[in-house]
N, C-alpha and C positions, 0 to 999 in steps of 0.2 A: 178214568184210567187209574188203576191202582199202582202203588209203588212196588218196585221189584223187591222180592225177598231174597236175601243172600245168607249163606251159611256163616256161622261164627267159627272161630278157630279154637280147638281144644289142644292142650299141651300136656306132656308128661315126661318125666325123667325116669328111665328104667334103671332101678337099683338092683344089682345082683351081689350075692355073697360069694365067698371064696369057692363054694361048691357049685356055683352057677344057678342057684335058686333065685327066684325073682320076688322082690318085695311087693306084696299085695295088701290092700286095706279092705276091710268089710264096711260097706257103706251104711252109715247110720241114718241118713235122710235122703230125700230126693229120689231120682230115678234109680231103680235097682236096690233100694234099701234092703239090707239083709244079705245081699250078694256081694261078691268081691270084685275089685278092680285094681288096675295099676293106678296109684295115686295120680290124680290129674286135675285140671282146672281149665279156666277160660282165659284167653288172651284179652287184656284190657286195651282200650283205645290208646294208641301212642306207645305201646309197650313192645319191646323186642321179644321175639318168640322164645329165645333161649332164656332171657331174663324171666319171662313169665313162667316157664317150666320150672326153673330153679325156685322161684317164689312160691309156686303152688306146692312143690315138694316140701319146702321148709314149713309153710303154713299147715299142711296136713299131717306131716310126719316128724317135724322137728329136725330133719336131716338137712345138712348143707351139702350140695353137690353141684358140680359143673354139668351143664348140658352139652355133651360131646356130639359125636357124629349122629346123624339121623338113622334111627333103627327102622322106622316105618312111617308111612303116611297113608291114611285111609279116610274115605268118606264114611261118615256115620249116619245111618238111616234108621236107627232104632227108635227114635222119637220123631215122627213125621212133622210135628209142629216146631221142632227146633233142630234143624239139620246142622251138622258141624263137619269140619275137616280136622282130623286129629293128626298131630305130629308127636312121635315118640322119639326121645333122644336117649343115647346111652349115658348113664351116670358116670361121672369122673370125679376122682378125689373126694369120695363120700366121707363125711365127718358126722359123728354123733351116733346116738342110739335111737332107733325109731320108736315113736310113741304116737298114739292118736292125739294130735295137738289141738285142733280147732273145732272138734265136735262133728266134722263131716264123716269121720271114720270111727267105728266103735272098737275095732281090733286091727292089729297089724301083724303080719308074719311073712316068712319066706317060704316059697313053694316051688316045687319042681315044675318048670314050665310045661312039661309033658303031662302032668297030672294036677291041674289047677282045681280049686274048689269051684262051686257054682259062681259063674261070672255075670256081672251086671251088664256088660257091654260086649256085643258080638265081635267088635273089632279088637278088643283085648285078647279074645281067643285066637284071632289071626296072628297077633303079635307074639303071643306065647308059643303058638305052634311054630312060628318062624324061629324063635329063640331055641326051642327044643330041638329043631332040626339042625341048627348050627352047633349045638352042644354034642350032637351025635357023631360029628366028624372027628 
């Protein structure tokens, strides 16, 4: 009898500028290299989900921000060998200037959520579409 496989947890802090644009990073390595994503990472064993999201944002972009309210939760099926559940938090009290900090991202920029560049993850498209819809009100 084989051990049960369980999905891991992915986390992200969604950072928006004053105009409502969303911070995205161009992936330098791994899944979707050369395409863009909301800066994200994995929850480590024993780590709080909000602390993990804040850590990943800092590691990848150099930005400090609080992980506020939950923006979205989605199951990620893009990689059948490594299923995840993603949790996206609203960024609060963002400090710093974004830079590709740890080598996982090659570029960083703010984009209109209604017109994103090519995305690495289908669920980021869902999150951006949701944010674009909220901005239309």
